N, CA, C and O of each residue as an XYZ file, in Angstrom:
328
protein
N     -15.830     -4.295     -8.922
C     -15.584     -4.297     -7.679
C     -14.591     -3.496     -7.259
O     -13.471     -3.369     -7.754
N     -15.255     -2.734     -5.922
C     -14.621     -1.644     -5.372
C     -13.879     -2.025     -3.979
O     -14.516     -2.523     -3.050
N     -12.673     -1.793     -3.909
C     -11.930     -1.889     -2.544
C     -12.019     -0.777     -1.867
O     -12.469      0.298     -2.264
N     -11.484     -1.104     -0.595
C     -11.281      0.018      0.587
C      -9.917     -0.060      1.020
O      -9.470     -1.148      1.384
N      -9.105      1.117      1.021
C      -7.906      0.916      1.713
C      -8.115      1.415      3.159
O      -8.938      2.275      3.473
N      -7.220      0.733      4.060
C      -7.212      1.133      5.563
C      -5.955      1.025      5.847
O      -5.385     -0.006      5.489
N      -5.240      2.011      6.527
C      -3.770      2.289      6.910
C      -3.736      1.717      8.365
O      -4.678      1.832      9.149
N      -2.606      1.115      8.634
C      -2.468      0.709     10.132
C      -1.801      2.105     10.786
O      -1.517      3.151     10.202
N      -1.670      1.803     12.010
C      -1.406      3.292     12.747
C       0.256      3.558     12.337
O       0.745      4.668     12.128
N       0.880      2.433     12.288
C       2.382      2.723     11.739
C       2.287      3.484     10.392
O       2.846      4.561     10.189
N       1.472      2.772      9.431
C       1.492      3.314      8.057
C       0.977      4.747      7.906
O       1.468      5.550      7.113
N       0.029      4.989      8.665
C      -0.466      6.545      8.774
C       0.360      7.459      9.408
O       0.250      8.655      9.136
N       1.448      6.930     10.486
C       2.501      7.727     10.861
C       3.377      7.950      9.811
O       3.755      9.106      9.622
N       3.776      7.039      9.080
C       4.910      7.019      7.993
C       4.158      7.717      7.065
O       4.997      8.449      6.541
N       2.921      7.977      6.455
C       2.302      8.685      5.441
C       2.524     10.157      5.993
O       3.106     10.911      5.214
N       2.174     10.638      7.135
C       2.105     12.011      7.490
C       3.662     12.406      7.427
O       3.921     13.549      7.050
N       4.657     11.592      7.748
C       5.819     12.118      7.709
C       6.525     12.412      6.519
O       7.631     12.953      6.515
N       5.813     12.013      5.362
C       6.167     12.355      4.113
C       6.283     13.721      3.589
O       5.556     14.504      4.201
N       7.008     14.276      2.597
C       6.723     15.613      2.059
C       5.420     15.599      1.382
O       4.960     14.494      1.097
N       4.657     16.801      1.039
C       3.434     16.738      0.625
C       3.313     16.283     -0.793
O       2.297     15.646     -1.071
N       4.190     16.509     -1.731
C       4.037     15.839     -2.925
C       4.282     14.345     -3.014
O       3.792     13.747     -3.972
N       4.886     13.778     -2.244
C       4.912     12.302     -2.087
C       3.607     11.963     -1.394
O       3.137     10.876     -1.729
N       2.941     12.642     -0.526
C       1.751     12.394      0.023
C       0.664     12.099     -1.127
O      -0.007     11.069     -1.175
N       0.599     13.092     -1.983
C      -0.174     13.230     -2.991
C       0.033     11.993     -4.226
O      -0.913     11.451     -4.798
N       1.416     11.712     -4.469
C       1.629     10.480     -5.407
C       1.172      9.189     -4.531
O       0.623      8.226     -5.065
N       1.398      9.242     -3.389
C       0.872      8.063     -2.661
C      -0.635      7.897     -2.543
O      -1.209      6.810     -2.607
N      -1.172      8.979     -2.379
C      -2.646      9.165     -2.330
C      -3.315      8.739     -3.635
O      -4.390      8.141     -3.624
N      -2.673      9.052     -4.754
C      -3.191      8.603     -6.326
C      -3.035      7.108     -6.279
O      -3.902      6.350     -6.713
N      -1.835      6.680     -5.708
C      -1.763      5.250     -5.778
C      -2.835      4.410     -4.972
O      -3.223      3.311     -5.369
N      -3.239      4.949     -3.927
C      -4.203      4.261     -2.999
C      -5.540      4.291     -3.847
O      -6.275      3.308     -3.931
N      -5.794      5.505     -4.469
C      -6.835      5.619     -5.178
C      -7.204      4.615     -6.207
O      -8.272      4.026     -6.375
N      -5.847      4.536     -6.996
C      -5.783      3.335     -8.070
C      -6.054      1.912     -7.462
O      -6.849      1.096     -7.929
N      -5.302      1.750     -6.394
C      -5.598      0.450     -5.635
C      -6.767      0.084     -5.445
O      -7.099     -1.056     -5.770
N      -7.676      0.976     -4.867
C      -9.232      0.766     -4.701
C     -10.032      0.373     -5.934
O     -11.154     -0.131     -5.889
N      -9.471      0.602     -6.842
C     -10.204      0.201     -8.264
C      -9.766     -1.155     -8.573
O     -10.540     -2.074     -8.839
N      -8.489     -1.245     -8.529
C      -7.728     -2.770     -8.915
C      -6.461     -2.774     -8.075
O      -5.452     -2.171     -8.442
N      -6.521     -3.390     -7.064
C      -5.093     -3.616     -6.337
C      -4.070     -4.434     -6.884
O      -3.079     -4.631     -6.181
N      -4.121     -4.859     -7.822
C      -3.195     -5.774     -8.624
C      -2.451     -4.735     -9.820
O      -1.377     -4.958    -10.378
N      -3.185     -3.764     -9.993
C      -2.481     -2.953    -11.281
C      -1.303     -2.293    -10.839
O      -1.249     -1.823     -9.703
N      -0.371     -2.219    -11.623
C       0.946     -1.572    -11.478
C       1.844     -2.551    -11.126
O       1.533     -3.734    -11.259
N       3.072     -2.171    -10.632
C       4.256     -3.227    -10.079
C       3.738     -3.639     -8.769
O       3.891     -2.858     -7.830
N       3.160     -4.738     -8.584
C       2.616     -5.556     -7.419
C       3.113     -6.855     -7.379
O       2.815     -7.747     -8.174
N       4.021     -6.960     -6.264
C       4.530     -8.261     -6.114
C       4.500     -9.120     -4.852
O       4.345     -8.372     -3.887
N       4.582    -10.320     -4.508
C       4.244    -10.972     -3.267
C       5.791    -10.373     -2.721
O       6.747    -10.032     -3.418
N       5.669    -10.379     -1.293
C       6.710    -10.305     -0.444
C       7.426    -11.831     -0.154
O       6.698    -12.691      0.344
N       8.649    -12.124     -0.419
C       9.059    -13.528     -0.486
C       9.933    -13.995      0.555
O      10.352    -15.149      0.642
N      10.271    -12.742      1.594
C      11.203    -12.998      2.604
C      10.954    -12.093      3.629
O      10.198    -11.144      3.421
N      11.554    -12.278      4.842
C      11.448    -11.300      6.087
C      10.064    -11.539      6.653
O       9.201    -12.252      6.143
N       9.973    -10.869      7.737
C       8.904    -10.497      8.502
C       7.645    -10.390      7.754
O       6.581    -10.909      8.094
N       7.853     -9.664      6.692
C       6.688     -9.102      5.857
C       6.099    -10.452      4.764
O       5.075    -10.355      4.087
N       6.745    -11.326      4.785
C       6.573    -12.601      4.019
C       5.046    -12.965      3.985
O       4.479    -13.217      5.048
N       4.402    -12.998      2.863
C       3.110    -13.324      2.518
C       2.222    -12.161      2.244
O       1.021    -12.269      1.997
N       2.852    -11.096      2.299
C       2.191     -9.578      2.143
C       2.344     -9.556      0.429
O       2.710    -10.491     -0.283
N       2.031     -8.479      0.104
C       2.005     -7.807     -1.237
C       3.009     -6.696     -1.173
O       3.483     -6.482     -0.057
N       3.414     -5.959     -2.160
C       4.220     -4.839     -1.997
C       3.806     -4.056     -3.611
O       3.755     -4.673     -4.674
N       3.593     -2.844     -3.466
C       3.309     -2.128     -4.732
C       4.318     -1.044     -4.719
O       4.402     -0.426     -3.657
N       5.148     -0.671     -5.747
C       6.108      0.140     -6.081
C       5.624      1.366     -6.631
O       5.055      1.465     -7.718
N       5.873      2.293     -5.836
C       5.230      3.668     -6.317
C       6.422      4.839     -6.254
O       6.486      5.551     -5.252
N       7.394      5.021     -7.393
C       8.492      5.672     -7.476
C       9.534      4.955     -6.475
O       9.889      3.778     -6.530
N       9.970      6.008     -5.476
C      11.043      5.347     -4.622
C      10.416      4.740     -3.266
O      11.129      4.483     -2.296
N       9.171      4.555     -3.279
C       8.491      3.986     -2.238
C       7.916      2.629     -2.245
O       7.603      2.188     -3.351
N       7.733      1.933     -1.270
C       6.924      0.576     -1.443
C       5.704      0.749     -0.345
O       5.796      1.278      0.762
N       4.801      0.291     -0.817
C       3.485      0.076      0.092
C       3.423     -1.299      0.218
O       3.568     -1.988     -0.792
N       3.209     -1.868      1.423
C       3.265     -3.213      1.913
C       1.857     -3.313      2.206
O       1.413     -2.480      2.997
N       1.003     -4.239      1.683
C      -0.166     -4.489      2.271
C      -0.833     -5.940      2.000
O      -0.250     -6.708      1.234
N      -1.925     -6.289      2.555
C      -2.550     -7.544      2.357
C      -4.123     -7.150      1.827
O      -4.670     -6.048      1.875
N      -4.536     -8.150      1.423
C      -5.841     -8.211      0.780
C      -6.890     -9.113      1.810
O      -6.546    -10.194      2.289
N      -8.085     -8.544      2.035
C      -8.986     -9.406      2.757
C     -10.381     -9.422      1.689
O     -11.231     -8.533      1.641
N     -10.361    -10.477      0.997
C     -11.427    -10.753     -0.245
C     -12.715    -10.631      0.354
O     -13.614    -10.099     -0.298
N     -12.903    -11.005      1.378
C     -14.349    -11.341      1.832
C     -15.003     -9.853      2.378
O     -16.196     -9.682      2.629
N     -14.230     -9.112      2.465
C     -14.519     -7.464      3.008
C     -14.368     -6.397      1.827
O     -14.933     -5.309      1.721
N     -13.509     -6.968      1.025
C     -12.877     -5.908     -0.040
C     -12.248     -4.798      0.599
O     -12.584     -3.634      0.383
N     -11.280     -5.162      1.434
C     -10.390     -4.432      2.236
C      -8.907     -4.706      2.060
O      -8.311     -5.781      2.133
N      -8.391     -3.326      1.780
C      -6.929     -3.604      1.564
C      -6.109     -2.897      2.847
O      -6.054     -1.684      3.048
N      -5.550     -3.832      3.583
C      -4.883     -3.543      4.906
C      -3.517     -2.967      4.564
O      -2.709     -3.835      4.237
N      -3.074     -1.766      4.559
C      -1.924     -1.295      4.387
C      -1.042     -1.295      5.652
O      -1.373     -0.694      6.674
N       0.143     -2.030      5.524
C       0.847     -2.204      7.033
C       1.935     -1.415      7.025
O       2.357     -1.099      8.137
N       2.609     -0.935      5.916
C       3.729      0.104      5.888
C       3.929      0.954      4.695
O       3.297      0.712      3.667
N       4.698      1.852      4.760
C       5.104      2.489      3.476
C       6.445      2.965      3.692
O       6.560      3.807      4.583
N       7.475      2.619      3.080
C       8.816      2.788      3.118
C       9.390      3.180      1.876
O       8.857      3.045      0.774
N      10.536      3.689      2.121
C      11.348      4.316      0.884
C      12.558      3.151      0.739
O      13.214      2.667      1.661
N      12.646      2.872     -0.585
C      13.685      1.614     -0.948
C      14.991      2.305     -1.182
O      15.992      1.652     -1.476
């Protein structure tokens, strides 16, 4: 089953502000997520305003996302440095 990653406006803005090497690293993570969104260090967010979402750790960065199983869509809400 193949998934599609979709970045929110805020996540796209955060992605563009990163250095090129980090953009590449996160781009690789997005490609991996499209194959299997649960592979790697993926855990549910347990508190705060993002509670109920999932987070994937990619080096010092965190990708916050939600899954839409009916459309095979990964909605990426935020990318931030921990």
